[in-house]
C-alpha positions in Angstrom: -14.0 -12.1 9.6 -13.1 -10.0 6.5 -15.3 -7.0 5.9 -15.2 -5.7 2.3 -16.5 -2.5 0.8 -17.5 -2.9 -2.9 -18.0 0.3 -5.0 -19.5 -0.3 -8.4 -22.2 1.6 -10.2 -23.6 -1.6 -11.8 -26.3 -2.9 -9.5 -26.2 -6.4 -10.9 -22.4 -6.6 -10.4 -22.8 -5.4 -6.8 -25.5 -8.0 -6.1 -23.7 -10.9 -7.8 -20.3 -10.2 -6.2 -21.7 -9.5 -2.8 -23.5 -12.8 -2.7 -20.5 -14.6 -4.0 -18.1 -13.1 -1.5 -20.5 -13.8 1.4 -20.3 -17.5 0.3 -16.6 -17.3 1.4 -17.5 -16.0 4.8 -16.9 -12.3 4.1 -19.1 -9.4 5.2 -19.8 -7.2 2.2 -21.1 -3.6 2.1 -21.8 -2.2 -1.4 -22.4 1.3 -2.8 -22.6 2.8 -6.3 -20.4 5.9 -6.0 -18.0 8.0 -3.9 -20.7 9.4 -1.7 -21.6 5.8 -0.7 -18.0 5.0 -0.1 -17.6 8.0 2.3 -20.8 7.1 4.1 -19.7 3.5 4.6 -16.3 4.5 5.9 -17.9 6.7 8.5 -20.0 3.8 9.7 -17.6 0.9 9.6 -14.0 -0.3 9.5 -13.1 -2.4 6.4 -10.2 -4.8 5.8 -10.5 -4.3 2.0 -12.0 -2.0 -0.6 -13.0 -3.2 -4.1 -13.2 -0.1 -6.3 -14.4 0.1 -9.9 -12.4 2.6 -12.1 -15.4 3.8 -14.1 -17.9 5.4 -11.8 -20.3 8.3 -12.2 -19.0 11.6 -10.8 -15.7 10.8 -9.1 -13.9 8.0 -10.8 -12.3 5.1 -9.0 -8.9 6.7 -9.5 -10.1 9.9 -7.9 -11.4 7.9 -4.9 -8.2 5.9 -4.6 -6.3 9.2 -4.5 -8.6 10.6 -1.9 -8.3 7.5 0.3 -4.5 7.8 0.3 -4.6 11.6 0.9 -6.8 11.0 3.9 -4.2 8.4 5.0 -6.6 5.5 4.8 -4.4 2.5 4.7 -7.1 0.0 3.8 -5.9 -2.2 0.9 -7.6 -1.4 -2.4 -8.3 -3.7 -5.4 -9.2 -1.8 -8.5 -11.6 -3.2 -11.2 -10.6 -1.9 -14.6 -11.9 -2.4 -18.1 -10.1 -5.1 -20.0 -7.3 -3.6 -22.2 -7.1 -0.4 -20.1 -3.4 -0.5 -18.9 -3.2 3.2 -18.3 -5.9 3.0 -15.6 -4.1 0.1 -14.0 -0.8 1.9 -13.9 -2.4 5.1 -12.5 -4.3 3.1 -9.9 -1.1 1.4 -8.7 0.7 4.8 -8.6 -2.1 6.3 -6.5 -1.8 3.5 -4.0 -4.0 0.6 -5.1 -2.7 -2.8 -4.0 -3.9 -4.8 -6.9 -6.1 -4.7 -10.0 -8.4 -7.0 -11.9 -9.6 -6.5 -15.5 -13.3 -6.9 -16.3 -14.8 -9.4 -17.2 -13.3 -11.7 -14.6 -14.1 -14.9 -12.8 -15.4 -14.2 -9.2 -13.1 -16.9 -7.9 -10.1 -15.0 -9.2 -11.3 -12.0 -7.2 -11.4 -14.1 -4.1 -7.9 -15.3 -4.7 -6.7 -11.7 -5.2 -8.4 -10.7 -1.9 -6.7 -13.5 0.0 -3.3 -12.6 -1.6 -3.6 -8.9 -0.7 -4.7 -9.7 2.9 -1.8 -12.1 3.3 0.6 -9.5 2.2 -0.6 -6.5 4.2 -0.1 -7.8 7.8 3.5 -9.0 7.0 4.5 -5.5 5.7 5.0 -4.4 9.3 3.0 -2.4 11.9 1.8 1.1 11.0 4.0 4.1 11.2 4.4 5.6 14.7 1.4 7.7 15.6 1.6 11.5 15.4 0.4 12.5 12.0 1.8 13.1 8.6 5.5 13.4 9.3 7.9 10.9 10.7 11.4 12.1 11.8 14.7 10.3 12.2 18.2 11.6 12.5 17.3 15.0 11.1 15.3 13.5 8.2 11.5 14.0 7.7 9.3 11.5 5.9 6.1 12.9 4.5 3.7 9.9 4.6 1.1 11.7 2.5 3.2 12.8 -0.5 5.9 10.1 0.0 8.7 12.6 0.0 11.8 12.6 2.1 13.4 15.8 3.4 17.1 15.8 4.3 18.6 17.5 7.4 19.7 20.3 5.0 16.0 20.7 3.8 16.6 19.1 0.4 13.5 17.2 -0.9 14.3 13.7 -2.0 11.7 11.9 -4.1 11.1 8.2 -3.4 9.9 5.5 -5.7 7.0 3.4 -4.5 9.3 0.5 -3.6 11.7 2.8 -1.8 8.9 4.4 0.1 7.6 1.0 1.2 11.0 -0.1 2.2 11.7 3.0 4.3 8.2 2.7 5.9 9.0 -0.9 6.8 12.3 0.2 8.5 10.9 3.2 10.4 7.9 1.2 11.6 10.3 -1.2 13.4 13.5 0.7 14.4 16.1 -1.4 16.2 14.6 -4.7 14.8 16.3 -7.0 12.4 14.1 -7.4 9.3 14.7 -10.5 7.2 14.9 -10.3 3.4 11.6 -12.3 3.3 9.9 -9.6 5.5 11.3 -6.9 3.2 10.2 -8.7 0.1 6.6 -8.7 1.5 6.9 -5.1 2.4 8.1 -3.9 -1.0 6.1 -6.2 -3.2 3.6 -4.5 -5.5 0.8 -6.1 -7.5 1.9 -7.9 -10.7 5.6 -7.7 -9.8 7.8 -10.4 -8.4 10.3 -9.3 -5.8 13.3 -11.4 -4.8 15.9 -11.1 -2.1 18.5 -9.7 -4.5 16.0 -7.0 -5.5 15.7 -6.1 -1.8 19.5 -5.7 -1.6 19.5 -3.4 -4.6 16.6 -1.4 -3.1 18.5 -1.0 0.2 21.5 0.2 -1.8 19.4 2.8 -3.6 17.8 3.9 -0.4 21.2 4.3 1.3 22.3 6.4 -1.7 19.3 8.7 -1.2 20.2 9.0 2.5 23.7 10.1 1.6 25.6 7.0 0.6 28.2 7.8 3.3 29.2 6.4 6.6 26.2 7.9 8.3 23.8 6.3 5.8 25.6 2.9 6.2 25.2 3.2 10.0 21.5 4.1 9.6 20.6 0.9 7.7 22.9 -1.8 9.0 23.5 -5.1 7.3 23.2 -8.0 9.8 25.1 -10.8 8.2 23.1 -13.9 7.6 19.9 -12.3 8.9 18.8 -9.1 7.1 18.9 -5.4 7.8 18.4 -3.3 10.9 17.3 0.4 11.0 19.4 2.1 13.7 17.8 5.6 13.5 15.8 7.1 16.3 12.3 7.5 15.0 9.9 10.1 16.3 6.5 11.4 15.0 
């Protein structure tokens, strides 16, 4: 059963959406602000967080940033004011998985929830346990700031797609990942990702890993199947 946390300062919206989502078999906890969000997270584990951008005190963007800084991996759907593209872009950059502009039909929110939850499990298992840094072949991946540090201590910035792609690889070293799996792993809200896009993303990631024989050996092409990450991954 899906347990959702709804954060919105409008009591009527909280009540209406909570009742509606419960009609689809979901368990819904609701709170008006950041304090309520933190209290709920201490008490329960959630499969999804629905977060309004405009909140008293800390905004939804602030809370989304805090969630990712605390390494909460729970999917987040942001509720934004209609015609507020800047908040949408910022929300996605801070780690939100989808957004929905107000006003909206509750049935659309249900569809977005189902889409996000379908996407998340196929993105691969979580990173190896051990904290913020994941190491492979002299490289270090900072899972908090999404930065890659080379064996010679040069910091390499990653785009969101490149970070998601590398995360998919290091979460399953030694396993062949199909293009379909990597499409799911690199897809972001509102963007259509195709197999060819994955090939280009792999090419860009190889370049950032050095674009040499070593990088080619690190991410191997398995003809007719997909790609395999050959590095030894340690937390």
